[in-house]
N, C-alpha and C positions, 0 to 999 in steps of 0.2 A: 550556508549555499553552499549550494549541491557541490558535488563531487562531479567533476568532468568523464572519470573514468566510468562510473556510477551511473551516468547517463547513457554514454556510448552503451555501456551493457545491456540497458534497458531496452534500449532503440532501436538495437539490433536483436530485442527477445532472447537475447542471454541469459536466461534463467538460471542456469545450471552455475556461470560466471557470474554472475552481480550472487549467489547465493556465494558461492565460496569466498568471492569479494569482502560480505557482510560477516561471514565468519573467521576472515581475520582480522577483519577491524573490530571486532568486537571482543578480541583476543587482545589487543593490544587497550583495550580498557575503555572505549567510546560503546555506546546505550544501543544507538540507533545512527543510521544513515537522515542527510538534510535534504530533503529533497521539496521543500517549502516553492509555494506556486511557480513550480514545474510542467512543465504540459506535456505526460502518456497519457493523450486522450489514444482508445482505439489500441493500444497495442496487447500483445499475446504473452500476459507473463501469470499462464497456469503455476501455481507452488510458490511463487515469488515469498523471498525472505524480509518481509518488513515489520517486523519485530521492531517494537520501541521507535519505528521512521518517523519523521517530522514531515507529514503530508498537508499541512498547512496552506488551504488554496489552492492544493497541485488541481489539473484535469485531470481525471482519470474516468475521462468520459466512454461510457462502449468498451470499457477497459475490461480483460478477461482478468482476473485477479480469481477464478474459483481454486480454493483448495490454498489461497494464501497464507500464510502468517504474518496478522496486522494486530496481534499481542501487545495491544498497548499502544498503540500508534497514533499518534495526532492526528486527525482528519479534517480538521474545524475550519468549515468553509469550505472545503474542498468539492468538486464537479465528478459526485458518484452518478448522475441519469444516466441508466441503460449499462449501469456497470455489472458483469456479470460475479458475483461472492457467491455461489455456490459452495458448502462446503470450506468457507474463508474461518478462519480463528480470528475474531475479533475483539475478545475477550479481554472487556478492563480500555478501551480504545475510545476515543473521544470524536463525537460526528456531531459537535453543536452548530449549528447551523451549516451545515453539509445540504446540498440537494441531492437527493437519493430517489428522487421520482424516478420507475420505470427499472430501476436495480432489483436483480436477485438474490435475495440472499436465503436460500434453500437450504438447509442442511449446515445453516450458519453457527457457528459458535458464539454468540449474544451477551454472554454475561457479562455484567456488569459494565456494559455499553451506555456511554453518556451520552445524550443528544437524538437519540435514536426514539 
């Protein structure tokens, strides 16, 4: 279940605040935020830290995820159509059955990505 505070920070495009929140979450022992099935389409999330996040089925269509940390993120069945992932780190991410048509992966780190 998604955290309301995390969603508010993201929908306000407060990437700095979200990343700080995630850092605190990790310090308390949690590995990643749960954003399964959330609508984050069209947001400007450049440099967001989604490392280890659960984004299965999330709508990220047209979202700016350039320079984002998506290392080991779970993006199964996510909608990434026309998303900007330029320079993003997707090392070890799971993109099985994700919709990626028109997504930009220029200079993205794609080592050990599943489903792409």
